[in-house]
C-alpha positions in Angstrom: 0.0 0.0 0.0 1.3 3.5 -0.9 2.4 5.6 2.1 0.0 8.4 1.1 -2.9 5.9 0.9 -2.0 4.5 4.4 -1.8 8.1 5.8 -5.2 8.9 4.3 -6.8 5.7 5.7 -5.2 6.3 9.1 -6.6 9.9 9.2 -10.1 8.7 8.2 -10.2 6.0 10.9 -8.7 8.3 13.6 -11.3 11.0 12.7 -14.0 8.4 13.1 -13.2 8.1 16.8 -12.6 11.7 17.9 -13.2 10.9 21.6 -10.2 8.6 21.8 -7.1 10.7 22.1 -3.9 9.5 20.3 -6.0 6.8 18.6 -3.3 5.2 16.6 -1.1 4.9 19.7 -3.8 2.9 21.4 -5.4 0.9 18.6 -3.8 -1.5 16.1 -5.3 -1.0 12.6 -4.9 -3.4 9.7 -6.4 -2.6 6.4 -7.8 -5.0 3.8 -8.7 -3.7 0.4 -11.9 -5.3 -0.8 -11.0 -6.1 -4.4 -14.4 -7.5 -5.3 -16.4 -4.6 -3.8 -19.0 -3.5 -6.3 -18.5 0.2 -6.0 -18.0 2.1 -9.2 -17.0 5.4 -7.5 -15.0 4.2 -4.5 -12.2 2.1 -3.2 -13.5 0.1 -0.2 -11.3 -1.0 2.7 -12.1 -3.0 5.8 -10.2 -1.8 8.8 -9.6 -4.4 11.5 -9.3 -2.7 14.9 -7.8 -4.0 18.1 -6.9 -2.3 21.3 -3.2 -2.7 22.0 -2.2 -4.8 25.0 -2.0 -2.8 28.3 -4.2 0.0 26.9 -7.5 0.8 28.7 -10.4 2.3 26.7 -13.4 3.6 28.6 -16.3 1.2 28.4 -18.5 3.8 26.7 -15.8 4.4 24.1 -15.5 0.7 23.0 -14.6 0.3 19.4 -15.9 -2.3 16.9 -13.7 -5.1 15.6 -14.1 -3.8 12.0 -15.2 -0.7 10.1 -15.7 -0.1 6.4 -14.0 2.8 4.8 -15.0 4.2 1.4 -12.6 6.4 -0.5 -14.0 8.2 -3.5 -12.1 7.9 -6.7 -12.3 9.1 -10.3 -13.7 6.3 -12.5 -12.0 5.1 -15.7 -14.9 6.5 -17.7 -14.3 10.0 -16.4 -10.6 9.7 -17.0 -11.3 8.8 -20.6 -13.6 11.8 -21.2 -11.9 14.6 -19.4 -8.6 16.4 -20.1 -5.7 16.4 -17.6 -6.6 19.7 -15.9 -10.2 18.7 -15.3 -9.1 15.4 -13.8 -6.7 17.2 -11.5 -9.4 19.6 -10.4 -11.7 16.6 -9.7 -9.0 14.9 -7.8 -8.3 18.0 -5.7 -12.1 18.2 -4.8 -12.2 14.6 -3.8 -9.1 15.0 -1.6 -10.5 18.2 0.0 -13.8 16.6 0.9 -12.3 13.4 2.2 -10.2 15.5 4.7 -13.3 17.0 6.3 
């Protein structure tokens, strides 16, 4: 997995649990890309979450074993129809909104 993709996934997972400070220091996360996922506009990952040994998480903040993550992408059809600058603009919009 590309380092930038891993950073993006980590940020999305960490932002999903805002009440857990230093999330990635307390939780082990392993990602599985779902290759057969039938999503035309997204890459879909399954994040396997596990509290690290010796770490206590408040009962009300328990985390699930797995979460799904969808990352929007520009489809092959769009890439065929648009020029390079339009594709770059679309990419920048997707990155911007996935950071929110």
